[in-house]
Every structure is written in C-alpha cells, then in structure tokens.
C-alpha positions as CSV (number, residue, x, y, z in Angstrom):
1,M,-13.6,-9.0,-16.2
2,A,-12.9,-5.2,-15.8
3,K,-11.6,-3.3,-18.6
4,L,-9.0,-1.1,-18.2
5,V,-9.9,2.8,-19.7
6,H,-7.4,5.7,-20.2
7,P,-9.2,9.1,-20.3
8,K,-8.1,11.1,-23.2
9,R,-7.3,14.6,-21.6
10,A,-4.3,17.1,-21.2
11,L,-3.8,17.2,-17.3
12,S,-4.2,16.1,-14.3
13,T,-6.9,17.9,-11.9
14,N,-6.3,16.4,-8.9
15,P,-3.6,13.8,-8.6
16,L,-4.3,10.0,-7.2
17,K,-1.1,8.2,-7.4
18,S,2.4,9.1,-5.5
19,S,5.1,8.7,-7.3
20,A,7.3,5.5,-7.7
21,P,10.5,7.1,-6.0
22,L,8.3,7.9,-2.8
23,G,7.3,4.2,-2.8
24,A,10.9,3.0,-2.9
25,A,11.9,5.3,-0.1
26,L,9.0,3.6,1.9
27,A,10.3,0.4,1.3
28,Y,13.9,1.3,2.2
29,L,12.7,3.0,5.5
30,G,11.5,-0.7,6.4
31,V,15.1,-1.7,7.1
32,E,16.7,-0.9,10.1
33,R,19.5,2.1,10.4
34,S,18.6,2.8,6.9
35,V,18.5,6.3,4.9
36,P,17.0,6.7,1.5
37,L,18.6,8.6,-0.8
38,F,16.8,10.3,-3.9
39,H,19.3,10.7,-7.0
40,G,17.6,14.0,-8.3
41,S,16.9,17.5,-7.5
42,Q,16.2,19.2,-4.0
43,G,12.6,19.9,-5.1
44,C,11.6,15.9,-5.7
45,T,12.7,15.0,-2.4
46,A,11.3,18.0,-0.3
47,F,7.8,17.0,-2.2
48,A,8.3,13.2,-1.0
49,M,9.1,14.1,2.7
50,V,6.1,16.5,3.1
51,H,3.8,13.3,2.2
52,L,5.7,11.2,4.2
53,V,5.9,13.4,7.2
54,R,2.0,14.3,6.9
55,H,1.0,10.9,6.7
56,F,3.1,9.1,9.6
57,K,3.5,12.2,11.7
58,E,7.2,11.4,12.2
59,A,10.5,12.8,11.3
60,V,11.9,10.9,8.1
61,P,15.2,10.9,7.1
62,L,14.8,11.5,3.6
63,Q,18.0,12.8,1.9
64,T,19.1,13.7,-1.8
65,T,21.9,13.9,-4.1
66,A,20.9,17.5,-4.9
67,M,21.5,17.5,-8.7
68,N,21.9,21.1,-10.4
69,E,22.4,22.5,-13.7
70,V,25.8,21.1,-14.2
71,S,25.6,17.9,-12.6
72,T,22.6,17.4,-14.5
73,I,24.3,17.9,-18.0
74,L,27.9,16.4,-17.0
75,G,26.8,13.4,-14.7
76,G,25.8,12.7,-11.1
77,A,28.2,10.2,-9.8
78,D,30.2,12.8,-8.1
79,Q,27.0,13.8,-6.2
80,I,26.3,10.2,-5.1
81,E,29.8,9.8,-3.9
82,E,29.7,13.0,-1.8
83,A,26.0,12.2,-0.6
84,I,27.2,8.8,0.9
85,E,30.0,10.3,2.4
86,N,28.1,13.1,4.0
87,L,25.3,10.3,5.2
88,R,28.3,8.2,6.7
89,K,29.8,11.0,8.6
90,K,26.7,12.2,9.6
91,S,24.1,9.7,10.4
92,N,26.3,6.4,10.1
93,P,23.6,4.4,8.5
94,A,23.9,0.6,7.9
95,F,22.0,1.0,5.0
96,I,21.3,3.2,1.9
97,G,18.6,2.7,-0.2
98,I,19.3,5.0,-3.5
99,A,16.2,5.7,-5.7
100,S,16.5,7.5,-9.1
101,T,14.0,10.2,-10.2
102,A,12.7,11.5,-13.4
103,L,15.6,13.8,-13.7
104,T,18.5,11.6,-13.9
105,E,16.2,8.8,-15.5
106,T,15.5,11.1,-18.5
107,R,19.2,12.0,-19.1
108,G,20.1,8.1,-19.2
109,E,22.8,7.8,-16.6
110,D,24.5,4.8,-15.8
111,V,24.0,4.6,-12.2
112,P,24.6,0.8,-11.4
113,G,27.9,1.3,-13.3
114,E,28.9,4.2,-11.6
115,L,28.0,2.9,-8.2
116,K,29.8,-0.2,-8.8
117,E,33.0,1.9,-9.3
118,I,32.3,4.1,-6.3
119,I,32.2,1.0,-4.4
120,S,35.1,-0.6,-5.4
121,R,37.3,2.6,-5.0
122,R,35.9,3.7,-1.8
123,T,37.0,0.9,0.5
124,D,35.9,2.7,3.4
125,F,32.3,2.3,2.5
126,A,32.3,-1.6,3.2
127,D,30.7,-1.1,6.2
128,T,27.7,0.1,4.7
129,Q,25.0,-1.9,2.4
130,I,24.2,0.4,-0.6
131,V,21.4,-0.5,-3.0
132,Y,20.1,1.4,-6.2
133,A,16.4,0.9,-7.9
134,S,15.5,2.5,-11.1
135,T,12.3,4.4,-10.1
136,P,11.5,7.1,-12.6
137,D,8.6,9.4,-11.6
138,F,7.0,8.9,-15.0
139,D,6.6,5.1,-15.0
140,G,3.8,3.6,-12.7
141,G,3.2,4.9,-9.0
142,L,3.9,4.4,-5.5
143,Q,3.4,0.6,-5.8
144,D,5.8,0.0,-8.4
145,G,8.6,1.8,-6.8
146,W,8.1,-0.1,-3.4
147,A,8.3,-3.4,-5.5
148,K,11.3,-2.5,-7.6
149,A,13.0,-1.3,-4.2
150,V,12.2,-4.7,-2.9
151,E,13.8,-6.5,-5.9
152,A,16.8,-4.6,-5.8
153,I,17.4,-5.4,-2.0
154,I,16.9,-9.1,-2.6
155,D,18.9,-8.8,-6.0
156,A,21.9,-7.1,-3.9
157,M,21.8,-8.9,-0.7
158,V,20.2,-12.4,-1.0
159,P,22.9,-14.8,-2.0
160,P,22.3,-18.2,-3.7
161,S,21.9,-20.9,-1.3
162,T,20.0,-24.5,-0.5
163,E,20.4,-24.3,2.8
164,R,17.2,-24.1,5.0
165,D,16.4,-23.4,8.9
166,P,17.1,-26.6,10.6
167,D,13.6,-26.6,11.9
168,L,11.7,-25.3,8.9
169,R,9.7,-22.8,11.1
170,Q,11.2,-19.7,9.4
171,V,9.0,-17.9,6.8
172,T,9.2,-14.8,4.9
173,L,6.5,-12.4,4.8
174,L,7.0,-9.9,1.8
175,C,5.0,-7.2,2.7
176,G,3.3,-4.8,-0.4
177,S,3.0,-1.0,-0.2
178,H,-0.7,-1.2,0.6
179,L,0.1,-2.6,4.0
180,T,0.0,-0.3,7.2
181,P,2.1,-1.1,10.1
182,A,-0.6,-2.3,11.8
183,E,-1.8,-4.8,9.1
184,I,2.0,-6.2,9.0
185,E,1.4,-6.7,12.9
186,E,-1.8,-8.6,12.4
187,L,-0.1,-10.7,9.8
188,V,2.8,-11.3,12.0
189,R,0.8,-12.4,15.0
190,M,-1.1,-14.8,12.8
191,V,2.0,-16.4,11.4
192,R,3.2,-16.7,14.9
193,A,-0.1,-18.0,16.3
194,F,0.9,-21.1,14.2
195,G,4.2,-21.5,15.7
196,L,6.4,-20.0,12.6
197,E,8.8,-17.4,13.1
198,P,8.2,-14.9,10.2
199,L,11.2,-13.1,8.5
200,V,9.7,-9.6,7.4
201,L,11.0,-7.7,4.3
202,P,10.4,-4.7,4.1
203,D,9.2,-4.2,8.0
204,I,7.6,-0.8,8.4
205,S,6.0,-1.9,11.5
206,T,8.8,-1.5,13.8
207,S,10.0,1.9,12.0
208,L,6.7,3.6,11.2
209,D,4.4,2.4,13.5
210,G,4.7,5.8,15.7
211,H,6.7,5.6,18.6
212,V,8.8,7.5,21.0
213,S,12.6,6.3,21.1
214,D,15.1,6.8,23.7
215,D,17.3,8.8,21.7
216,W,17.7,10.6,18.5
217,S,18.9,8.9,15.4
218,G,19.3,10.2,11.9
219,T,18.3,6.6,10.6
220,S,15.2,4.5,10.3
221,Q,14.4,3.5,13.9
222,G,13.0,-0.1,13.5
223,G,13.0,-2.4,10.5
224,T,14.3,-5.7,9.3
225,P,17.9,-5.8,10.4
226,V,20.8,-5.7,7.8
227,A,22.3,-9.0,8.9
228,R,18.7,-10.6,8.6
229,I,18.3,-10.1,5.2
230,P,20.5,-12.8,3.7
231,D,18.5,-15.4,5.9
232,V,15.7,-14.9,3.3
233,A,17.3,-17.7,1.6
234,R,17.0,-19.9,4.2
235,S,13.4,-19.8,5.0
236,A,11.2,-22.6,4.4
237,F,8.5,-20.7,2.5
238,T,7.6,-17.2,1.2
239,L,4.5,-15.5,1.9
240,A,3.8,-12.8,-0.7
241,I,1.2,-10.1,0.3
242,G,-0.1,-8.3,-3.1
243,E,0.3,-9.0,-6.4
244,Q,3.3,-6.3,-6.6
245,M,5.3,-9.0,-4.5
246,R,5.3,-11.6,-7.0
247,K,8.4,-10.7,-8.9
248,A,10.4,-10.3,-5.7
249,A,9.1,-13.8,-4.5
250,K,10.1,-15.5,-7.8
251,L,13.4,-13.9,-7.6
252,I,14.0,-15.5,-4.1
253,E,12.9,-18.8,-5.6
254,D,15.3,-18.8,-8.4
255,R,18.1,-17.7,-5.8
256,A,17.3,-20.2,-3.3
257,M,14.5,-22.6,-4.5
258,V,12.5,-21.5,-1.9
259,P,8.6,-22.2,-2.8
260,Y,6.3,-19.1,-2.7
261,R,2.5,-18.3,-2.8
262,V,1.5,-14.9,-3.5
263,F,-2.1,-13.8,-1.8
264,Q,-3.6,-11.0,-3.9
265,S,-6.0,-10.0,-0.8
266,V,-5.9,-10.9,3.0
267,T,-9.3,-9.0,3.5
268,G,-12.7,-10.7,3.8
269,L,-13.4,-14.1,5.1
270,K,-12.5,-16.4,2.1
271,P,-9.1,-14.7,1.3
272,V,-7.9,-14.7,5.1
273,D,-9.4,-18.6,4.8
274,A,-6.9,-19.0,2.2
275,F,-4.2,-17.3,4.2
276,V,-4.9,-19.6,7.2
277,R,-4.9,-22.8,5.3
278,T,-1.6,-22.3,3.9
279,L,-0.1,-21.5,7.6
280,M,-1.8,-24.9,8.6
281,G,-0.2,-26.7,5.8
282,L,3.3,-25.0,6.6
283,S,2.8,-25.8,10.7
284,G,1.8,-28.9,10.3
285,V,-1.4,-28.2,12.5
286,Q,-4.7,-30.1,11.8
287,D,-6.7,-27.4,13.7
288,P,-6.2,-23.8,13.8
289,P,-5.3,-22.2,17.2
290,P,-8.4,-21.1,19.5
291,S,-7.6,-17.6,19.1
292,I,-7.9,-17.5,15.3
293,K,-11.1,-19.5,15.3
294,R,-12.2,-17.0,17.6
295,D,-11.5,-14.3,15.2
296,R,-13.1,-15.9,12.3
297,S,-16.2,-16.5,14.2
298,R,-16.4,-13.0,15.1
299,L,-15.8,-11.9,11.5
300,I,-18.8,-14.3,10.3
301,D,-21.0,-12.5,13.2
302,A,-20.1,-9.0,12.1
303,A,-20.8,-9.7,8.5
304,L,-24.2,-10.8,9.4
305,D,-24.2,-7.4,11.2
306,A,-23.1,-5.4,8.3
307,H,-24.7,-7.1,5.5
308,F,-27.9,-5.0,6.3
309,H,-25.8,-1.6,5.1
310,T,-23.3,-3.2,2.5
311,G,-26.0,-4.9,0.5
312,G,-26.6,-2.9,-2.8
313,L,-24.3,-0.3,-1.6
314,K,-22.9,1.7,-4.3
315,V,-19.2,2.2,-3.9
316,A,-16.6,4.3,-5.1
317,I,-12.8,3.4,-4.9
318,G,-9.2,5.3,-6.1
319,A,-6.5,3.2,-4.8
320,D,-3.5,1.6,-6.3
321,P,-4.0,-2.0,-7.6
322,D,-3.3,-4.2,-4.9
323,L,-5.3,-2.1,-2.1
324,L,-8.1,-1.3,-4.8
325,F,-8.5,-5.1,-5.4
326,S,-8.5,-6.1,-1.6
327,L,-11.0,-3.7,-0.4
328,S,-13.2,-3.8,-3.6
329,N,-13.0,-7.8,-3.3
330,A,-14.2,-7.8,0.4
331,L,-17.1,-5.1,-0.4
332,T,-18.5,-7.3,-3.0
333,S,-18.3,-10.5,-1.3
334,M,-20.9,-8.5,1.2
335,G,-23.3,-7.6,-1.5
336,A,-21.9,-3.8,-2.4
337,E,-21.3,-2.6,-6.2
338,I,-18.5,-1.1,-7.1
339,V,-19.8,1.7,-9.4
340,T,-16.1,3.6,-9.7
341,A,-13.0,2.2,-9.6
342,V,-10.0,4.5,-10.5
343,T,-6.4,3.3,-10.3
344,T,-2.8,4.4,-10.4
345,T,-0.7,2.1,-12.8
346,Q,-1.5,-0.1,-15.5
347,H,1.6,-2.6,-14.5
348,S,-0.8,-4.9,-12.3
349,P,-2.8,-8.3,-13.7
350,V,-5.3,-8.0,-10.8
351,I,-7.0,-4.9,-12.5
352,E,-8.7,-7.2,-14.8
353,R,-10.1,-9.3,-11.9
354,I,-11.5,-6.2,-10.2
355,A,-15.3,-6.6,-9.9
356,A,-16.4,-3.7,-12.0
357,D,-17.2,-3.2,-15.5
358,E,-14.1,-0.8,-16.0
359,V,-11.2,0.5,-14.2
360,I,-9.9,4.0,-14.9
361,L,-6.3,4.9,-15.2
362,G,-6.9,8.5,-13.9
363,D,-6.9,10.8,-10.8
364,L,-9.5,12.1,-8.3
365,G,-11.0,14.1,-11.1
366,D,-12.0,11.2,-13.0
367,F,-12.9,9.6,-9.7
368,E,-15.1,12.4,-8.6
369,R,-16.9,12.7,-12.1
370,S,-17.7,8.9,-12.2
371,A,-18.7,8.8,-8.8
372,K,-21.6,11.7,-9.5
373,E,-22.4,10.0,-12.6
374,N,-23.1,6.3,-11.2
375,G,-24.7,7.6,-8.0
376,A,-21.8,6.5,-5.5
377,Q,-22.9,6.2,-2.0
378,I,-19.7,6.1,-0.2
379,L,-16.2,6.8,-1.5
380,L,-12.9,5.1,-0.5
381,T,-9.6,7.1,-1.2
382,H,-6.9,9.1,0.4
383,S,-7.3,12.4,2.1
384,H,-7.2,14.3,-1.1
385,G,-10.8,12.7,-1.8
386,R,-12.2,15.0,0.5
387,H,-12.8,17.7,-2.2
388,A,-15.1,15.4,-3.8
389,E,-16.6,14.4,-0.3
390,H,-17.6,17.9,0.0
391,R,-18.5,18.6,-3.5
392,L,-20.7,15.5,-3.8
393,H,-22.0,15.3,-0.4
394,V,-20.8,11.8,0.1
395,P,-19.2,10.3,2.8
396,L,-15.5,9.5,2.6
397,V,-13.7,6.5,4.3
398,R,-9.9,7.5,4.0
399,V,-7.6,4.7,2.6
400,G,-4.3,4.3,0.9
401,F,-1.5,6.7,1.2
402,P,-1.6,9.8,1.9
403,V,-4.1,10.2,4.8
404,F,-2.8,13.5,6.3
405,D,-6.2,15.0,7.8
406,R,-6.7,12.4,10.2
407,I,-3.8,11.2,13.0
408,G,-3.3,7.2,13.4
409,A,-3.2,6.2,9.7
410,Q,-0.4,3.8,10.8
411,D,-2.8,1.9,12.9
412,A,-5.4,1.3,10.6
413,C,-5.9,-2.4,10.2
414,R,-8.2,-4.2,7.4
415,V,-6.4,-7.8,7.1
416,G,-6.9,-11.0,8.6
417,Y,-10.1,-11.8,10.6
418,R,-9.6,-8.8,13.1
419,G,-9.0,-6.4,10.4
420,S,-11.6,-7.6,8.0
421,R,-14.0,-7.5,11.0
422,A,-13.2,-3.6,11.7
423,F,-13.4,-2.9,8.2
424,L,-16.9,-4.1,7.9
425,Y,-17.7,-2.1,10.9
426,E,-16.3,0.9,9.7
427,I,-17.9,1.0,6.2
428,A,-21.5,0.0,7.8
429,N,-21.0,2.6,10.3
430,T,-20.1,5.3,7.8
431,V,-23.4,4.3,6.0
432,Q,-25.5,4.4,9.2
433,S,-24.1,7.9,9.6
434,I,-25.4,9.5,6.3
435,H,-28.5,11.5,7.1
436,H,-31.5,10.5,5.2
437,R,-33.9,13.4,3.9
438,A,-37.1,11.8,2.9
439,R,-38.7,12.7,-0.4
440,P,-42.5,12.9,-1.1
441,E,-42.0,9.9,-3.8
442,E,-40.6,7.8,-1.0
443,F,-44.4,7.9,0.4
444,G,-46.3,7.9,-2.6
445,A,-47.0,11.5,-2.5
446,A,-47.2,12.2,-5.8
447,S,-49.9,9.5,-6.6
448,I,-51.8,10.8,-3.7
449,A,-51.7,14.3,-5.1
450,E,-53.2,13.0,-8.4
451,E,-56.0,11.5,-6.6
452,F,-56.8,14.7,-4.8
453,E,-56.8,16.7,-8.1
454,H,-60.1,14.6,-8.8
455,V,-62.1,15.4,-5.5
456,P,-64.6,18.5,-5.8
457,H,-63.1,21.4,-4.1
458,I,-65.1,22.3,-0.9
459,A,-64.9,26.0,0.1
460,S,-64.2,27.0,3.8
461,C,-67.1,28.4,5.6
C-alpha cells in the first residue's frame, strides 16, 4: 500500500497539475455544440485556453464572464446573464457549461441560486441547456474538475427513469479525463465489436480529435449530442473508465437504477481482460470476436518482446491519480519498478493501490529530486517534464496533459489490447534508444589494475 506524502515547502517550483476549472472545460467540450464558460476573471480563462490550444493544436471556444473589481465585490450574477446572452447571439450554442474559479468561490457566490433565477426570468434562454459545476482552483486538479462537470451534466440532464433500451444493447461509456480522443475511439471500437452500442459521455473523440470542418463554428464541433444525454437513463449498463467516474456512475444508478462497473485501468493484459469479460457478459457471447482475440494474442507477443527491456527498469511517473495508477500498474506487471510517483490531488482512493512505497502530492520539482535520488532510468509525465529530462539526462515519455512540444497528442493510445501493445513498444524503444557509455568497473577493470600492481616493473629498452 502506497503512502501519500505531503512535502513541506512554501512554493511550487515547476507545477505538475492543471486546474479543476480547466478539467471542467475539457469535459464540457465533449458535448456537441457547447461553449465552456469560466465564471471569473479574463486572466484565468486566457491561461486555460493557452493550455488547451497548445495541447490539441485546435481553436477552443472557451469564454469568460470577465469579472472585474466591482462585480467581484457586488456579485457576478449580471456578468453570467450578460455572458449567456452574448454567447447565444454570437455562437448559438446548444449547451453552455459554466465552471467556477477561485475568484468567485472565495467570495462565496450562490451561483446555482442566481442561475436558477436567471433561467426562470429569461424565457428566451429555454432552448439552451445551461449547466454549472463548482470547480475552485484551490481544491484538486484537472481530474477533479472533469469529474465534477460530468456529475453536474448528469444531475441536470438525466431524468429519473425505469425505462430501458428495448434490445438492451445500449451501454453508457463514462470516460475519465485521462483518456485521449484516440483512446475513447479504441474503447468504442471494442464495445461495438460485441454488438453493443455505446453512448459516450463526455465524448472528446469527435470534438477534439483533430479534424478540419467544412465550416467555422464558435462552438465545439462534435461531442455527445445534447438530445442524447437523457438517454443515459435508458442504458442497460454503465461502463465507468477511471475511479474519478465512480460518483457519476453511482448518480446514474440512483436516478435510473442502471447498474455500473468502474474500471480503474484498461491498460495491460489483466485489466483489459476484465473489460472484455464484462462486454462478453453484457452481450451474451460465449467467445470474443476474432479481432479481439487476435489483438490479445498480439499483446502477449509484445509483452514477451518488451520484457527484456522493462524487467528491473526504474521508472518515475508524474500524473493525475487515474493515469498514474493505469500506467504504473501496466509497467509493474512487466517487471518494472516505480521508484518515483508524484500526483496532483489527494481525492482518489486509487493512490494507496499504486505499486510504490510512497506517492508524493507535489510538483515536478519533487518529481525531479526524487527521480535523481532513486536512480530513475526513464521519466513519464507531461511536456513540462522536459526540464528534468535535460538536467538528469534521462529520457522522457510524454503522457497526460498538456503535451505541447510534440504534435499528435490526441492520437496517443495506451488502452485496450492495441493501445497496451503500443505502450509497451513505446517504453521498450525508449529504453533501447538510451546511449550506453561503458564504465571500467563493468569490465572488472578495477580488479585487473589491482593485480597489475603486484607485477614487477620491466623497463623498456
């Protein structure tokens, strides 16, 4: 059982975590024709937008209520109403997702009450779905904000129901913040291979997958259709990917009596096998489809090839809890040792199950120090880890958010049999790329020198 460690220091030297409002905005972008709206200052929104644009290399329709000194003191209800009105005129969104920031949370505004009053008074807002999530910057990270946004969407849009899909083929796929668009696509492919129809929430695989649209839009171009979200109550089952989705899945069960299962990881042979067994039970098939069996066989072969390079490998990982657990679990199953584990938030029970002696709740400064002290041979974290890579002369595999110094972050896939195979190859190839400089002691040079000390010196002619 890993022990969570809180370093005692007064500053963050190289931040690891992204804020909770940014996580909420990312989840809102997984809804079709949506606009995330930060209830706070312009600076908060600009900083988050820079991260999103640099990571996805796409235009992101992130907006702000632009709180100023006066509205901060007197209240921001007027700013919310004005922002909604302007967004409807300019972009005509079907969905507006509001996320709070530290500014409004510190003041203690009753945003849900104010929003309810605005919607009841402004009947012209009726054709736009408006959802609010409380996501203060000072509590948790990106993963927490994403989870709160998904819970807010379900709470506002999924009605109590006992009606089911008549064929019992529809399943809800609740995706965590640690999944890339390509990874969501891979899970959808696997679900459909068993004859099931997944309803993905939120679905960034169609909005942030990197595509050129036929025309410009001021809203998200893809995602879960707003009209389909209430159908979550009609699903036969809920597949929740990541511990962060447990509360959302439980909320659906409480509302509509839809059973669920949480998959804390879908990377590596055993976790993916568990996912496939669940799909077999839901679909009623006795034998997986040939494509799934073939992918599993190829993963086993990849594990045989890669274990020469992963066995005994000392790894340092810095990531949100669900991603940290998923990747570290896959690596330790291949014989690697997690010598450094740094995470962003303490609000996750999977932390104590991570295969490390301790998990540091800290930043990349802690990550670099621990990696150096413990002799890490490979680093796994986002692009800000490149500074540690340069100083420690240890290779970096970029995972998580943000990845801004490489293109194609949205296409990285490390889940399912296919993604797990690609991940093992990625790690093994990174290890092979390390240039090995031989040292004298590796050849017993020290002991040879000692022997020659006792040989009589022969002068040359």
